[in-house]
ROTORGU-255541 format. One record per residue: residue in one letter; x, y, z of N, C-alpha, C in turn. Coordinates in steps of 0.1 Angstrom, whole numbers, plus 5000, padded with zeros to 4 digits. Each point is the difference from the previous one (the first is absolute). Last residue first. Layout:
<nodes>
AXYZXYZXYZ
...
</nodes>
This chain:
<nodes>
G592363791779499749874993501349924999
P500550525006498749925004500049854993
G505050234999498450055000499149895003
P505550145014499049894996498650064999
A504450334995499249935010499049884995
S504950154978498450035002499449935009
G504849934987499750105010498450055001
P501849784954500650015012499750105010
L496349844964501350095002500549985012
R496749664974500050095009501250065003
G499049644971498950104998499950105010
P502749575015499750024985498750115001
R503050025043499349894995499750054983
A504550145026498750054999499249874993
K504549995036499649964986498550064997
P503950185035498849914999499650004986
A505250045014498850104998498849924996
S504549815005499450045011498750074999
E503149954963499549895005499349985012
I502050404986499049974990499349875005
I503650165025498850075003498949984990
S504449804993499349945013498650075004
D502750144962499349864997499349975013
I502650385005498750024993499549884997
R503849955021499050065009498850024992
Q503749864977499549895007498850055010
A502450324974499249904990499449905009
T503250275021498750074997499049924993
R504549815007499150015013498650074997
A503150014964499449865003499149995011
R502250414991499049964990499449885003
F503950115025498950075005498649974990
R504249804989499449935012498850095004
R502450184966499549904995499249925012
S502750365011498850054992499249884995
A504149925022499050035008498750064994
R503749884973499549895007499050045009
Q502150344979499249944991499549875005
L503050255028498550074998499249924989
H504549865007498949965012498850064998
W503350124968499649854997499049955012
R501850445000499249984991499549864998
M503350085030498850065005499049994988
L504349864991499449925009498550035006
L502850304971499449894993499449895011
T502150365019498850054993499549904992
T503949905022498950015010498750044993
A504049984975499649855003498850025010
V502250404989499149944987499649885004
S502650205034498750064998499349954987
L504449825009498949965010498750074999
G503550144971499649854998498949975010
F502250395009499050044987499649854998
A503250015033498750055003499150034992
V504249834987499249895009498950075003
Y502650304979499549904991499249895006
P502450325027498850044992499449924990
L503949855024498850015008498850074993
M504849954984499049904995498850035008
V503850255010499450064987499049904996
G502249945042499050105001499550024985
G502249525014500550134995498750105000
I500849575032499250044987500550144997
Q502449595033499650154998499249994986
P502449655042499450024986499450135000
S503849935037498649964996499650024987
S504550175019499749864995498749944996
Y502750505002498949935004500049874995
E503650455010499449884991499049935008
L501250564997499949875009499749884991
P501750574999499549894993500149875008
A499950485025501049914992499449894994
A496750425009501149915007500949944991
C495850425003500949924993500849945010
V495150125009501350065003501149914993
V494350144999501149924995501350065001
T495150035029501250094992500949894996
G494749955013501349935000501050084991
A495450145004500449975015501449935000
A497650104960500650125004500449985014
A497949644978501350034994500650125005
G495849895016500949915004501550014994
T496450254982500350055014501049905008
Y498549874959500850124999500350075012
H497349615000501249964994500950135001
M495450075014500949915007501349984997
G497050174971500450115010500849945010
C498449714967501050114994500450095010
I496449705009501249945000501250074995
A495750225007500749935011501249944998
L497850124962500550145006500649955015
A497649674976501350044993500750115006
M495549905013501049905004501550024995
L496650284984500450035016501049895004
V498349944958500950115001500550035014
A496749684991501549944997500850125001
A495450105009500949935010501249954998
G497650204965500450095011500649965012
L498249704968501350084994500450105009
R496049795010501249905000501250084996
Q496050244994500649995014500949915002
R498350034957500750125002500350005015
E497849614982501250024997500950145004
N495749825031500250024985501550014997
Q498149945045499049944992500350004984
T502750025055500050064986498849914990
N501949905046498750075000499850094986
F503949735015498849915003498950084999
A503950234991500049874990498849915003
L500950405026499550024986499949884993
W502149965043498550055001499450024985
L504449925000499449875002498550025003
A502950404995499949924989499249885001
A500950245039499050084992499949934986
S503349815029498950005006498650064992
A504750064987499649874997498649975004
A501950405012499750004986499449874997
A502050075043498650074998499550004986
V504149755010498749955006498850094999
A504350154981499649874994498649945006
I502050405017499650024987499449874994
F502249985041498850085002499250014987
V504449845001499149905004498750055002
S503350304987499849914989499149895005
L501450315033499150074991499749894987
I503449865031498650005007499050084990
V504450024985499649864999498749985008
M501950445003499649964986499549844998
P501950165041498750054999499549984986
L504449815009498849955007498850074998
N504349964969499450115007498649945006
W504949754983498650025001499650125007
A504349824967499950055015498550054999
L503049624970498850115000500050025016
V504349854964499149975011498950095001
A503549824957499650115010499249935012
P501749804956501150065006499550125010
M496649584986500750114995501050065009
R495649644999501449995001500850114991
M494749895023501050084991501449965004
A495949855022500749914990500950074994
S497350225032501149935005500949904991
M496150244986500950095004501449935005
G495849764996500750044987501150075001
V497549955037501049874997500450024987
Y497550345012501250005010500849864997
H495850074977500950114996501349985008
M496449715010500549984988501050104996
A497750095038500849885003500749964985
V496850335001501150045007500949905001
V495949884979500950104992501150045007
G497349725024500549944990501050094991
V497250185034501349955006500749924989
G495850184988501250115000501149945007
T496649714995500450034986501150115002
A497649875041500949894994500750044987
T496850305017501349985009501049904994
G495750034982500950124995501349995007
G496949695013500349974989501150114994
A497650085040501049905001500649944987
L496650324999501250055005501049925003
C496149834981500550104990501350065008
R497149755026500749914992500950084990
F497350235031501149945005500649924992
F496150224983501150095002501449935007
T496749674972499950085011501250115000
F497449574967500750135003499850085012
R499049464996499450134998500950115002
E502449564992498950025008499550144996
R504049834980499349865004498750035008
G503150364980499049944991499449875006
I503650245022498850104997499049934994
F503949755008499450055013498850074997
W502749874963499249895007499250035011
F502950324978498749974991499349905007
A503950105022499250115001498749974993
W503549704996499449995014498950115001
G502850024961499249884999499149995014
S503450324999498950044991498949895000
F504349915022498950105010498850054991
G503249704979499449925010499150115007
A502650154964498749914995499449965012
A504050245010498850094993498849914996
V503749775016499550075011498950104995
L502449734971499149925007499350085011
F503350214973498949984993499049915006
S504350075022499050144997498749994994
L503349635003499250035013499250135000
L502749914963498949925000499350015012
T503950264999499150044991498849914997
L503449885030499150115006499250064988
G502949664984499249945011499250105007
L503250124967499149924994499049985011
Q502950455000500149855003498849934999
Y501750414971499049985009500149845004
G503150474976499349854999499249995011
V502050444973499549955012499449874996
D503750414981499149874998499649945013
F501350554996500749855001499049914995
P499350475011501150004991500749884999
L494550135007501249955007501349994991
N494350165001501450034993501249965010
Q494749794995501050085010501450024994
A496349724981499850164998501050085005
Q499849525009500750034988500150144997
M497349855034501449995004501050044989
G495349944993500350135007501450025005
I498449604978500250114992500250135004
F499449665031501349974992500050094988
H496050015027501350035008501249994993
M495949894981500250144999501250025009
S498749574997500650044988500250155000
W498249805039501249954997500650064988
I495450125012501150045010501449954997
G496249924969499750155005501250045010
V500249554982500150104988499950145007
G499949615030501149984989500050124993
G496450025032501549995007501149984989
M495450054983500450115010501349985007
S498749664968500050134995500150135008
V500249565018500950014989500050134994
A496749885032501150015007501350024990
G495649964984500150135009501350005004
I499049614979500350114991500150135007
L498949625025501550004995500350124990
I495749945020500950045010501450014994
Y496549834972500050165002501050065011
G499549524995500550074987500150145002
I497949725032501350015002500650074989
R495050065013500849914991501550055004
I495150015027501150094996501049914993
E494250015017501249934998501250094995
G495250105007500449925012501249914997
D497950374972499449874997500449905013
R501750435002498550034999499449844997
T504650044996499649995014498550025002
E501950044956500049865006499650005014
A500550434980498949934993499849855007
R503750275014498950035006498749934995
I504249914982499949955013498750055007
G501150194958499749854999499849935013
A501650444997498550004995499649854999
A504550095011498950045013498749964994
A503249964967499949875008499350035013
L500850364972499049914993499849885009
M503250325016498650035001499049924993
A504549914993499749975014498650045001
V501850144962499949854999499349965014
Y501750424998498749994994499549864998
S504250115018498950035011498749984992
G504049944973499749895012498850045009
L501250324968499449894993500049885011
V501650415016498550014996499549894994
A504750025009499249995013498450004998
V502950074962500049865004499249985011
L500850454987499049924993499949855002
F503150265024498750035003499149954992
S504449944990499849945013498650035003
L501550224961499849884999499749915012
A501250445004498749994994499649874998
V504350085016499250045009498449974997
L503549984967499849855008499150025011
G501150404976499149904991500149875007
G502450355019498550055000499249874993
H504549965029499850004986498450034998
F502750155044499349894994499950044987
S502950135050499550054987499549874993
L502950185045498849924998499450074987
P505449985016498850094998498949914997
V504349805024499250014986498850105001
I504650015033498549974999499550014986
E505349855022499350114993498149965000
G503849725016499550115010499150114994
P503649714970499349975011499750115010
R500050144949501049935009499349955013
M498650034944499950075013500949935012
</nodes>
């Protein structure tokens, strides 16, 4: 295509579906982390492990990985690279905002205000990650932004993320957690593809870039590897948490048994003393 021509907006259906599945995977692991945070908070403590897993699974897998798979899904007539520094920054933004949201909501009793604040932070993280990631693109084209569509993408991200976090900290079973994960994935994908529609790709003369880049073709593999690593990390942490919970439960049972009143010989525990 020649400079000045507009690239029609179209997507590869298979990669769009893959980006949604990755968003569901990351969101579901984050829902499990939220359940762990909620359980620990009831015991009067909150462990950093759950916060880190929630941050990496939601921000790293659900948001960051989904974004770059979604960018590969967009049909462009040229190769696209990504500036390394901005790409890493986009990961830190997504994980940082997500981790803060889990910490803020989980550190005290759940309230609507905390949910709204956490949902706003997560939504802003989705939006910031998306547009920082878009600014990292290196291609023979420029982006012309449609401001109303940008605003719509922000609204979608904040509203759906708030609803998903409410579900995350109020679900009681696997079906509800899966529903919350799907809703969060819809928020992430809805924001991403609305944001993609907000930027019109206009062909331009090729430019030379001196900063380090990562090839767009590699990013889906990086995203997939991150998804697998996070899932394995979560499994390891859940196993440790389960052993820790069983040990605490056993200690409490032993303490209750040891503190129970001892029955005198020939008398049933709890029976009233007889005459004589």
